[in-house]
C-alpha atoms as one frame of an Amber mdcrd trajectory, in Angstrom:
protein
-180.335 -20.941  10.133-179.017 -20.086   6.692-178.831 -17.185   4.281-179.872
 -17.204   0.667-178.126 -19.910  -1.198-176.006 -18.750  -4.033-176.590 -20.580
  -7.266-173.745 -22.949  -7.568-172.224 -25.147 -10.183-172.738 -28.607  -8.811
-170.371 -31.359  -8.884-173.556 -32.140 -10.406-173.138 -28.694 -10.847-174.340
 -26.449  -8.724-175.972 -24.047  -7.606-178.001 -22.861  -4.841-179.015 -21.650
  -3.786-178.548 -20.529  -4.175-178.879 -22.272   0.108-178.664 -23.240   3.647
-175.265 -22.773   5.251-175.094 -22.341   8.991-175.697 -18.650   9.469-172.398
 -16.823  10.040-172.386 -14.302  12.928-170.323 -13.029  16.073-170.279 -11.875
  19.897-172.729  -9.780  21.916-171.718  -6.952  24.207-175.074  -5.771  25.495
-178.503  -7.116  26.304-181.216  -6.224  23.822-184.872  -6.046  24.832-187.139
  -8.893  23.800-188.501  -8.366  20.303-192.287  -8.456  20.234-193.760  -9.270
  16.834-196.761  -6.959  16.387-199.664  -7.344  14.014-198.168  -4.528  11.968
-194.916  -6.437  11.479-196.836  -9.600  10.667-198.703  -7.685   7.985-195.453
  -6.510   6.429-194.123 -10.024   6.062-197.431 -11.802   5.517-196.770 -12.749
   1.915-193.236 -13.850   2.689-194.497 -16.079   5.467-197.091 -17.608   3.179
-194.649 -18.520   0.463-192.186 -20.105   2.872-194.932 -22.176   4.465-196.219
 -23.309   1.075-192.748 -24.029  -0.284-192.011 -26.385   2.564-195.449 -27.914
   2.948-194.440 -31.260   1.458-191.173 -31.380   3.389-192.900 -30.717   6.724
-194.976 -33.853   6.334-191.873 -36.004   6.629-189.979 -34.099   9.329-188.995
 -36.109  12.400-190.172 -33.945  15.257-188.132 -35.306  18.120-184.442 -34.442
  18.009-182.100 -36.894  19.679-180.854 -35.388  22.958-177.216 -35.577  23.910
-176.317 -35.773  27.603-174.297 -32.829  28.862-170.605 -33.373  28.133-171.208
 -36.400  25.889-169.583 -34.884  22.818-165.857 -34.519  22.255-164.085 -31.416
  20.978-161.950 -32.220  17.971-161.727 -31.495  14.241-164.791 -32.304  12.134
-163.365 -34.091   9.077-165.289 -33.763   5.821-164.493 -35.295   2.438-164.710
 -33.211  -0.751-164.134 -34.300  -4.369-162.871 -31.137  -6.093-160.421 -28.531
  -4.888-161.196 -24.914  -4.180-160.510 -22.559  -7.065-160.231 -19.432  -4.908
-160.372 -18.216  -1.312-161.582 -14.776  -2.422-165.321 -14.548  -1.732-165.868
 -11.692  -4.192-164.821 -14.178  -6.860-166.482 -17.224  -5.267-169.852 -15.446
  -5.233-169.167 -14.300  -8.787-167.450 -16.178 -11.628-166.006 -18.867  -9.319
-169.352 -19.927  -7.859-168.683 -23.661  -7.621-170.264 -25.860  -5.003-166.840
 -26.703  -3.575-166.024 -23.054  -2.936-169.521 -22.685  -1.482-169.019 -25.506
   1.024-166.021 -23.765   2.557-166.320 -20.025   2.049-169.983 -19.403   2.869
-169.232 -20.252   6.499-167.619 -16.841   7.033-170.068 -14.200   5.808-173.218
 -13.041   7.631-176.413 -11.601   6.168-179.281  -9.475   7.439-181.855 -12.216
   6.898-181.818 -15.933   6.246-183.866 -19.120   6.170-184.788 -21.053   9.285
-183.871 -24.706   9.657-185.985 -27.330   7.873-189.070 -25.127   7.319-187.184
 -22.287   5.593-189.121 -19.458   7.220-187.749 -16.015   6.310-186.169 -14.773
   9.557-183.802 -12.041  10.766-180.144 -12.901  11.188-178.003  -9.784  11.753
-181.203  -7.758  11.485-182.947  -7.067  14.787-186.401  -7.346  13.241-188.186
  -7.397   9.909-187.564  -4.410   7.580-189.864  -1.418   7.361-192.477  -1.494
   4.652-191.306  -0.177   1.278-192.235   3.493   0.877-191.675   6.071  -1.836
-189.168   8.771  -1.000-188.649  11.119  -3.915-187.562   9.063  -6.913-186.831
   5.970  -4.827-188.543   3.162  -3.006-186.868   2.790   0.402-186.798   0.357
   3.302-184.848   0.523   6.554-183.367  -2.312   8.610-182.259  -2.095  12.233
-179.352  -4.398  13.043-178.515  -6.310  16.215-175.885  -4.522  18.278-173.012
  -6.583  19.616-172.022  -8.845  16.719-168.346  -8.623  15.783-165.957  -9.922
  13.170-163.448 -12.503  14.361-160.845  -9.749  14.928-163.161  -7.980  17.380
-164.327  -5.197  15.047-168.107  -4.625  15.237-170.314  -5.671  12.336-172.245
  -2.529  11.412-174.392  -0.859   8.783-171.152   0.377   7.193-170.255  -3.209
   6.281-173.659  -3.750   4.653-173.475  -0.503   2.658-169.862  -1.128   1.630
-170.588  -4.622   0.301-173.693  -3.607  -1.631-172.211  -0.430  -3.099-169.015
  -2.218  -4.149-171.091  -4.794  -6.046-173.059  -1.982  -7.710-170.125   0.299
  -8.557-167.963  -2.471 -10.034-170.986  -4.106 -11.708-170.149  -7.478 -10.182
-171.865 -10.357 -11.951-173.348 -13.793 -11.286-174.712 -14.133  -7.725-173.763
 -10.538  -6.940-175.944  -9.305  -9.759-178.927 -11.230  -8.397-178.280 -10.163
  -4.804-177.654  -6.475  -5.469-179.434  -6.066  -8.791-178.446  -2.724 -10.405
-181.723  -2.701 -12.343-183.477  -2.247  -9.000-181.029  -1.215  -6.287-179.523
   2.264  -6.553-177.470   2.354  -3.359-177.359   1.392   0.311-176.645   3.901
   3.075-175.614   3.553   6.716-178.060   5.878   8.494-176.227   5.295  11.746
-174.000   2.564  13.162-176.751  -0.044  13.277-179.349   1.244  10.812-179.091
   0.547   7.103-181.301   2.003   4.370-181.899   0.524   0.921-182.747   2.798
  -2.033-184.446   1.113  -4.984-184.910   2.739  -8.408-188.246   0.969  -8.778
-190.381  -1.012  -6.385-188.665  -4.386  -5.976-190.540  -7.656  -5.877-189.977
 -10.523  -3.483-187.105 -11.785  -5.606-185.011  -8.628  -5.457-185.831  -7.500
  -1.932-186.876 -10.118   0.635-185.097 -12.982  -1.157-182.442 -10.793  -2.789
-180.680  -7.847  -1.195-182.061  -8.604   2.274-180.388 -12.045   2.232-177.151
 -11.074   0.499-173.732 -11.724   2.069-171.883  -9.013   3.994-168.095  -8.566
   3.889-165.879  -6.652   6.365-165.333  -3.076   5.185-162.278  -2.457   7.378
-160.446  -5.344   5.686-161.579  -4.995   2.079-161.825  -1.235   1.597-158.133
  -0.739   0.629-158.402  -3.594  -1.895-161.572  -2.159  -3.412-160.005   1.307
  -3.644-157.052  -0.195  -5.498-159.437  -1.949  -7.882-161.333   1.282  -8.538
-158.162   2.975  -9.768-158.804   1.255 -13.098-161.869   3.506 -13.496-160.077
   6.785 -12.850-160.196   9.139 -15.805-162.372   6.790 -17.877-165.511   8.366
 -19.338-168.561   6.252 -18.353-170.199   7.381 -21.593-167.470   5.654 -23.583
-169.069   2.238 -23.229-166.217   0.178 -24.679-163.507   1.888 -22.635-165.566
   1.876 -19.449-166.470  -1.806 -19.730-162.794  -2.610 -20.212-161.938  -0.551
 -17.115-164.626  -2.376 -15.121-163.214  -5.702 -16.257-159.744  -4.636 -15.108
-161.145  -3.463 -11.773-162.901  -6.771 -11.198-159.760  -8.708 -12.067-157.853
  -6.735  -9.437-160.528  -7.458  -6.842-160.931 -11.141  -7.703-157.214 -11.870
  -7.840-156.487 -10.602  -4.327-155.548 -13.386  -1.898-157.322 -12.573   1.403
-154.810 -13.742   3.975-155.960 -13.046   7.510-159.447 -11.925   6.461-161.732
 -11.691   9.515-164.825 -13.871   9.605-168.377 -13.077  10.634-169.298 -16.723
  11.036-168.752 -19.614  13.422-165.360 -20.382  11.844-162.326 -18.587  10.452
-160.523 -19.743   7.332-157.060 -20.905   8.390-155.321 -22.940   5.691-155.491
 -24.219   2.131-153.062 -26.854   0.907-153.842 -27.035  -2.809-154.619 -30.533
  -3.982-154.853 -31.853  -0.423-157.131 -30.055   2.060-158.580 -26.826   3.392
-159.160 -25.974   7.030-161.204 -23.577   9.115-160.947 -23.090  12.871-163.527
 -22.106  15.452-164.247 -18.391  15.803-164.230 -17.633  19.520-165.729 -14.187
  18.840-168.884 -15.549  17.185-171.865 -13.790  18.756-174.381 -16.513  17.936
-172.610 -19.301  19.807-175.154 -21.036  22.021-178.116 -19.743  20.008-181.285
 -21.617  20.996-183.688 -22.353  18.104-187.236 -23.664  18.468-189.810 -24.292
  15.744-193.381 -24.950  16.826-196.041 -27.188  15.329-198.338 -24.153  15.013
-195.842 -22.486  12.617-194.189 -20.145  15.124-190.437 -19.588  15.164-188.317
 -18.687  18.212-184.645 -18.044  18.769-182.503 -16.514  21.482-178.936 -16.035
  22.576-179.158 -15.968  26.369-178.131 -12.584  27.773-178.267 -10.911  24.350
-181.620 -11.141  22.556-184.702 -13.257  21.916-187.068 -13.251  18.969-190.474
 -14.754  18.189-192.362 -14.642  14.891-195.135 -16.300  12.884-197.426 -17.037
  15.795-197.515 -17.970  19.447-194.156 -19.359  20.548-195.583 -22.077  22.756
-196.993 -25.563  22.485-195.737 -28.637  20.653-192.368 -28.324  18.960-191.050
 -29.831  15.740-187.457 -28.727  16.278-185.556 -27.650  19.378-181.775 -27.432
  19.531-178.836 -25.286  20.568-176.180 -24.123  18.122-172.477 -24.754  18.848
-169.977 -24.904  17.423-169.072 -28.079  19.267-165.984 -28.826  17.145-162.585
 -27.157  17.255-162.125 -26.948  13.494-163.290 -28.358  10.176-160.968 -30.179
   7.789-162.001 -30.486   4.135-159.972 -33.454   2.861-159.754 -33.853  -0.911
-160.422 -37.304  -2.395-160.214 -38.331  -6.033-163.431 -40.343  -6.061-166.458
 -41.356  -4.021-165.003 -44.854  -3.635-161.883 -43.464  -1.964-163.933 -41.197
   0.296-166.299 -44.007   1.330-163.305 -46.176   2.182-161.963 -43.331   4.332
-165.383 -43.051   6.018-165.358 -46.770   6.790-161.845 -46.513   8.229-162.881
 -43.639  10.480-160.632 -41.139   8.689-163.504 -38.773   7.869-166.850 -38.054
   9.545-169.013 -36.924   6.622-168.954 -36.696   2.822-169.863 -33.363   1.228
-171.313 -34.094  -2.180-174.059 -32.219  -4.058-174.760 -35.462  -5.957-175.159
 -37.579  -2.854-173.839 -41.104  -2.626-173.952 -43.445  -5.564-176.523 -46.205
  -5.019-173.967 -48.994  -4.806-171.865 -47.157  -2.241-174.909 -46.342  -0.128
-175.870 -50.027  -0.156-172.287 -50.924   0.759-172.427 -48.685   3.837-175.871
 -49.955   4.845-174.582 -53.499   4.620-171.464 -52.701   6.625-173.486 -51.708
   9.695-172.845 -48.771  11.993-173.767 -46.180   9.368-176.978 -44.200   9.156
-178.063 -43.688   5.537-180.513 -40.846   4.870-182.374 -39.780   1.725-183.741
 -36.317   0.974-185.313 -34.704  -2.121-182.920 -32.676  -4.249-183.233 -28.975
  -5.012-181.278 -29.191  -8.238-181.083 -30.814 -11.662-178.653 -31.956 -14.376
-178.957 -30.459 -17.836-177.527 -30.193 -21.349-176.789 -26.597 -22.336-176.462
 -25.020 -25.804-174.085 -22.297 -26.976-176.271 -19.940 -29.014-173.212 -18.212
 -30.450-172.231 -21.398 -32.292-174.471 -22.051 -35.274-176.778 -23.978 -35.624
-177.490 -24.223 -31.880-179.418 -20.964 -32.082-181.987 -22.678 -34.372-184.955
 -23.779 -32.257-185.727 -26.826 -34.418-182.171 -28.075 -33.928-182.530 -27.857
 -30.141-185.944 -29.521 -30.327-184.504 -32.350 -32.421-181.800 -32.919 -29.809
-184.429 -32.900 -27.041-186.558 -35.491 -28.860-183.556 -37.749 -29.393-182.681
 -37.793 -25.673-184.702 -40.523 -23.977-184.725 -39.399 -20.330-186.810 -42.359
 -19.192-184.340 -44.787 -20.771-181.449 -43.010 -19.024-183.087 -42.912 -15.601
-184.960 -46.221 -15.562-182.794 -48.528 -17.654-179.280 -47.145 -17.461-179.401
 -45.641 -13.950-181.737 -48.344 -12.583-184.173 -45.867 -11.035-181.500 -43.966
  -9.116-182.597 -40.752 -10.871-185.841 -39.197 -12.075-186.463 -37.512 -15.459
-186.868 -33.725 -15.366-188.812 -31.539 -17.807-188.728 -28.153 -16.070-186.123
 -26.151 -14.193-187.966 -26.053 -10.853-187.504 -29.328  -8.941-190.655 -31.145
  -7.870-189.511 -30.945  -4.239-189.958 -27.169  -4.394-193.655 -27.866  -4.747
-195.147 -24.369  -4.569-193.157 -23.211  -7.616-193.087 -26.483  -9.573-195.174
 -26.473 -12.772-196.180 -30.089 -13.525-197.859 -29.151 -16.814-194.961 -27.894
 -18.931-194.529 -29.455 -22.399-192.726 -32.780 -21.901-190.879 -33.178 -25.175
-190.369 -36.827 -26.099-192.022 -38.350 -23.032-193.414 -41.811 -23.810-192.113
 -41.923 -27.399-190.457 -44.960 -28.943-186.984 -44.793 -30.460-188.543 -44.883
 -33.942-190.876 -41.985 -33.117-188.008 -39.956 -31.686-185.835 -40.425 -34.770
-188.677 -39.618 -37.155-189.613 -36.485 -35.221-185.998 -35.269 -35.100-185.590
 -35.768 -38.870-188.888 -33.966 -39.487-187.787 -30.961 -37.410-184.349 -30.731
 -38.995-185.779 -30.947 -42.523-188.340 -28.241 -41.710-185.477 -25.956 -40.600
-183.549 -26.516 -43.859-181.094 -29.249 -42.868-180.276 -31.836 -45.547-178.328
 -35.101 -45.744-176.326 -36.889 -48.372-177.974 -39.956 -46.869-181.031 -39.323
 -44.731-181.306 -41.339 -41.496-184.174 -43.824 -41.390-185.593 -46.270 -38.922
-185.062 -49.896 -39.960-188.079 -51.863 -38.630-186.411 -55.217 -39.273-183.273
 -54.405 -37.299-185.212 -52.184 -34.874-182.408 -49.690 -35.139-181.493 -46.530
 -37.007-179.887 -46.684 -40.432-177.546 -43.742 -39.652-177.604 -40.475 -41.557
-174.525 -39.213 -43.379-173.324 -35.901 -44.732-175.577 -33.592 -42.709-175.625
 -30.043 -44.067-176.876 -26.994 -42.179-179.496 -24.561 -43.543-176.685 -22.311
 -44.818-175.467 -25.193 -47.022-172.288 -25.836 -45.051-171.432 -29.285 -43.642
-172.388 -29.735 -40.017-169.119 -29.455 -38.050-168.252 -31.946 -35.357-168.917
 -30.494 -31.938-167.970 -31.395 -28.406-170.212 -32.218 -25.464-168.310 -31.418
 -22.268-169.370 -33.616 -19.341-167.932 -34.799 -16.007-165.957 -38.035 -15.985
-167.359 -41.313 -14.680-165.104 -41.109 -11.633-166.707 -37.815 -10.687-170.342
 -38.423 -11.689-171.161 -41.694 -13.471-174.746 -40.522 -14.061-173.805 -37.580
 -16.250-170.963 -39.468 -17.877-173.420 -42.214 -18.869-175.912 -39.666 -20.183
-173.211 -37.927 -22.252-172.118 -41.158 -23.935-175.676 -42.066 -24.926-176.487
 -38.549 -26.103-173.404 -38.727 -28.339-174.695 -42.045 -29.731-178.233 -40.778
 -30.375-177.076 -37.588 -32.098-174.631 -39.429 -34.335-177.372 -41.822 -35.437
-179.147 -38.961 -37.231-175.913 -37.568 -38.652-175.184 -34.896 -36.007-171.437
 -35.373 -35.445-171.170 -35.039 -31.658-168.333 -36.228 -29.427-168.606 -36.541
 -25.633-165.527 -35.234 -23.817-165.571 -36.622 -20.274-163.284 -34.409 -18.262
-162.720 -32.744 -14.888-165.393 -30.605 -13.245-163.111 -27.578 -12.841-162.018
 -27.951 -16.481-165.638 -27.649 -17.610-166.250 -24.645 -15.362-163.158 -22.908
 -16.747-164.050 -23.538 -20.400-167.770 -22.730 -20.079-168.046 -20.060 -17.380
-164.684 -18.331 -17.718-163.258 -18.774 -21.226-166.516 -19.231 -23.150-164.834
 -21.846 -25.350-167.396 -24.638 -25.705-170.122 -26.160 -27.873-172.525 -28.036
 -25.583-172.018 -28.941 -21.963-173.600 -31.149 -19.317-173.569 -29.949 -15.721
-176.134 -29.272 -13.011-177.379 -26.571 -10.697-178.031 -26.408  -6.976-180.792
 -23.859  -6.615-182.353 -21.220  -4.408-185.858 -21.732  -3.046-187.247 -18.621
  -4.713-186.992 -19.417  -8.458-185.544 -16.126  -9.677-182.871 -18.294 -11.295
-185.389 -18.890 -14.098-184.485 -15.375 -15.180-180.892 -15.218 -13.954-179.921
 -18.176 -16.153-181.470 -16.859 -19.366-182.068 -13.096 -19.468-179.970 -11.095
 -21.912-176.753  -9.871 -20.318-176.981 -11.993 -17.160-173.646 -13.359 -15.962
-175.207 -16.814 -15.563-176.458 -16.824 -19.159-173.269 -18.379 -20.526-175.108
 -19.944 -23.470-176.146 -16.421 -24.616-179.832 -17.232 -25.054-181.638 -14.046
 -26.079-185.384 -13.517 -26.208-186.849  -9.990 -25.700-190.292 -11.404 -24.865
-188.765 -13.651 -22.192-186.786 -10.691 -20.812-190.028  -8.695 -20.528-191.732
 -11.579 -18.698-188.800 -11.716 -16.284-189.045  -7.995 -15.663-192.623  -8.518
 -14.503-191.748 -11.594 -12.429-188.813  -9.965 -10.640-190.930  -6.948  -9.771
-193.870  -8.958  -8.465-194.778  -8.361  -4.803-197.813 -10.670  -4.592-196.795
 -14.257  -3.978-199.638 -15.916  -5.880-199.160 -13.650  -8.890-195.423 -14.428
  -8.756-196.263 -18.140  -8.825-198.415 -17.705 -11.933-195.582 -15.832 -13.660
-193.057 -18.503 -12.649-195.305 -21.165 -14.191-195.392 -19.241 -17.481-191.614
 -18.821 -17.470-191.215 -22.572 -17.062-193.521 -23.190 -20.009-191.535 -20.845
 -22.252-188.214 -22.439 -21.285-189.583 -25.954 -21.845-190.478 -24.904 -25.400
-187.470 -22.690 -26.201-184.966 -25.179 -24.727-181.910 -23.085 -23.874-181.318
 -26.112 -21.626-182.535 -29.650 -22.100-183.169 -30.643 -18.496-182.152 -34.261
 -17.984-182.720 -35.703 -14.531-182.465 -35.240 -10.792-181.671 -37.685  -8.029
-182.486 -37.856  -4.318-179.617 -36.790  -2.100-178.361 -39.937  -0.364-175.921
 -39.397   2.494-174.354 -41.516   5.218-172.469 -40.990   8.443-171.220 -43.139
  11.354-174.160 -43.181  13.788-172.010 -43.772  16.855-169.692 -40.846  16.040
-171.725 -38.063  14.430-174.926 -36.451  15.696-176.911 -33.825  13.772-179.823
 -31.843  15.261-181.982 -33.121  12.385-181.451 -35.038   9.148-184.620 -34.633
   7.057-184.403 -31.509   4.917-184.675 -30.464   1.269-181.356 -31.089  -0.534
-179.801 -32.926   2.368-177.208 -32.097   4.996-174.672 -31.245   2.278-176.816
 -28.233   1.459-175.988 -26.866   4.912-172.275 -27.557   4.480-172.548 -30.551
   6.797-173.856 -28.405   9.687-170.398 -27.498  11.041-171.755 -25.076  13.649
-174.216 -27.552  15.178-172.860 -31.077  14.609-171.698 -33.012  17.659-168.940
 -35.594  17.560-169.471 -38.323  20.130-165.994 -39.802  19.983
């Protein structure tokens, strides 16, 4: 079971996600009565149930329904060794869920933080985690819309302290008071959420300024991470000192104070921080490895999970609680397994390339490769040919893209972005250069997320010849006021472009050379290849572009931290609910690093984020996709199936067919079994 995935910069770039880490949680001290799901509760969550069923409809068709049983005592207790390809940039989760939201931080750090609600395995039903049941229906109380959640009693942090409503309120209110950005802003959105209160030890109450939609309640605050108040409160109080004596009405001074407060919070190194998950962070050797060890105080150890063919969901921790939802918990099953953890620790070993990691896998030095890109085709074929390895393929919940910096003229001119989009031949990249290992993408919602995917967005350039692309790009640039000393033209005899020279922008100034940041070939050959060809195509029409193939963390630093960039190529790992359509592009959003600004789009997002009817939300999401496909703050490029491999005689997962692959669940550290 997993919480909401944060949106993460993939090695492809995240992400996420926002998505499906093993749900962090701790030890029971009392028996709780069986939860009976009444018709009233089913009514409250009816729309949520419907969307989760629809979202996963296509996935369910391919699910293998019989898990492989393991005889009692067949597994061995040792370290689970995983390969990663970029180092952590922080161990501070406030930062990792904020400006440092890379997929590599996600793989490690999301194992430690619980949430009230999460997604079930494979089907992604919306289910309680730390919550004892579904929340009360939203009701008006004075100026606010409120909902109350009862929590399970008995869960503790790894140091033995109970996980309570105080932890939930502390985390949410810290994010609100310090105006934390990025994933925090989506999880605890200050436009909607006013505050969170601990009514008593195990009852938490959410106060919304306006009625929240599915995005900001069920798939937002209700699924947000929870941090330990008793550990972090002194650090947060120290950070808040930057705000003392600063007038909130003095916008410039107050924003500077908030920035200083966030820096204090993000820079803290959390040594000895207690965990609410199956593991505790234990060590980070920069440039080499990270390690987490089993949390013996985890309450959800031994959790039994069953999903039924009729759509029902069941879970229990024997002697503590049991829960049934979405129908009659009986009959044929599609999933039935017991959570561990069955390993003593998890080692995240850093490798410089996929080739090196695959070699380590073949030598038995690692058990699984964590990679949001999946295996390269050649390496997957190499492992299949070697024998002894199980290779699996799953649809991706992410995409690669080219982003524009609207603060660097002329990228804010729509015709310029359109011209670039027409010049990029996605079919040539995916079919010719990448030999079918990737699929072209024209909208930000992946096709695998079928309920939200709009197949009818404008597909700029699809099916056009090189000549047609060049002519259309020149037409658009001329219409916007661009001129050349020598205009580019298609030469029918040479079947090539006679390149343009001396391109001048609409303001009369020469077009400056600009840089396209992209990952190196050693990290992601797909995006490196795309960057080189995009450079070629732009230069043919006189746009002086230069691809800079560099390190993933270098790109993240320049784009998401320093803001010093022209164009960039990365990717996102996404959440199931597509609120990222707004998070990436609304004015003022921390994820909107390109600074796209469109008041009409912002207004559409306001309606989408406040929508409580799932079908109406789908219609609004379709319209948002259409606008983005025309406005082009990103040129979406391609996606690729997630291909993964593991030694079949050593590693056993409870299931392997799932949207975005096993990597999306951090390699299933709390449920994997090692057979030798």
